[in-house]
N, C-alpha and C positions, 0 to 999 in steps of 0.2 A: 130362266129356268135352265139348270144343267141336267140334261137327260141322263138317266141311269139305266142300267141293266141289272137283272137279278131275278130272284125267285120270290114267290109270295104264297101265302096260305090265307084262306078265309076261315076265321074262327068266330062262329056266330056272326056278329056284325062288325067285327074287327078284321083288319088286314095286318098280318105279320109279314115283314119283308126282310130280306137280306139283299142289299143293293149297293152298287158302286157306280161312280161316274164311268162313262164309256172308256175313257183313257186307261182306267184301272181294270177293265174287264179282261177276260181271257178269250183268246182266239179259239174258235171251234169250227173248223171248216171255213166257210165264207162268213161266218157270224162272229159276233162278239157277245159273250154271255158272262154270267157270274153265278157261282154257287151250285150246290147240290142240295136237294130237299132233305135227304137222309142226314147228310153231314150237318146241316143247319139244325135239324131236330136233335141230333145226338149232342151237339156242342152247346145248345141253348141252356142258359142258366135262368130259369123263369123268375121274373120280378113282378109282372102284372098278371091279373086274372086270366086274360086271354092266353098268355104264355103258359100258365099253370094248367089250363084246360088242354092246351096243345100237347104238353109233355105227358099228360095223364093217359094219352092214347097213342096208338101206333102213328108213325109219321105220315102214313098215307090215309089216315082216317078222315082228314078234312080236305075239302076242295083245295086244289093248288094249281100253280102255273108258273110261268116265267116270262120276262120281257127280254127279248133278244134284238140286237141291232145288226143289220146287214149293211156294212159301209159301202160296198160297190153299188148297191141299189138305193142307198141313203133311206133305208126303210126299217121301221120297227115292226116286230111281230110279237103278239101276245099268244103264247101257247097256254091253254087253260083246260082244266077238266071239263067234260061235256056237261056236267050239272051246272056249270057257270054259263049264263046266257050266252048265246053265240051270235047275237045280232051285231051288226057292224057298229051301230051307235053305242051299244052297251060296251063293246070292247074299247071303243074310243074313250068313253067315259072312264072305264077301268084303267086305261093307260094314263089318262090325265090324273086320276085319283092316286094311282101308285106313284107317279112322278112327284105329285104334290106332297104326298105323305112322306116319301123318302127325303124330300127337300126340307120339310118341316122338322123332322126329327133327326136329320143328318145321319141317316143310316150308312154304315160301312160294313165291310166284311167282319165277321166274328173272328 
C-alpha cells in the first residue's frame, strides 16, 4: 500500500476523498497534508449520487476530516469531526478504509 494524505467527507454511507501520495503532499509545519475542504467542494464536478448530494448542500454540512502525516514521528493522525466516532479502533479502521479507498480508485488532487 502507498499511504496517502488528504481530506475526506462522509456522505451517507460513502466516503468522498481528495488524496495524494505522501511525496506529493504539502508541508504544513511539521506535517505533510493535502487539500482544503472548501476548495474540494467548490471545484468538484459531481458524477455520482454521493457527489451530487454533497454539492447540493454547504461544504460543511457533512462530517469531514483529514489524514495528515508527521515524518519526524513517522506517524499518521486522522483529524475528524466529533460526530465521527472517536475510539482508537474506529480511527484505525477509518485510516485503513480511506487508504484502501484511495488506492482502489487512484484518487489524486483535483
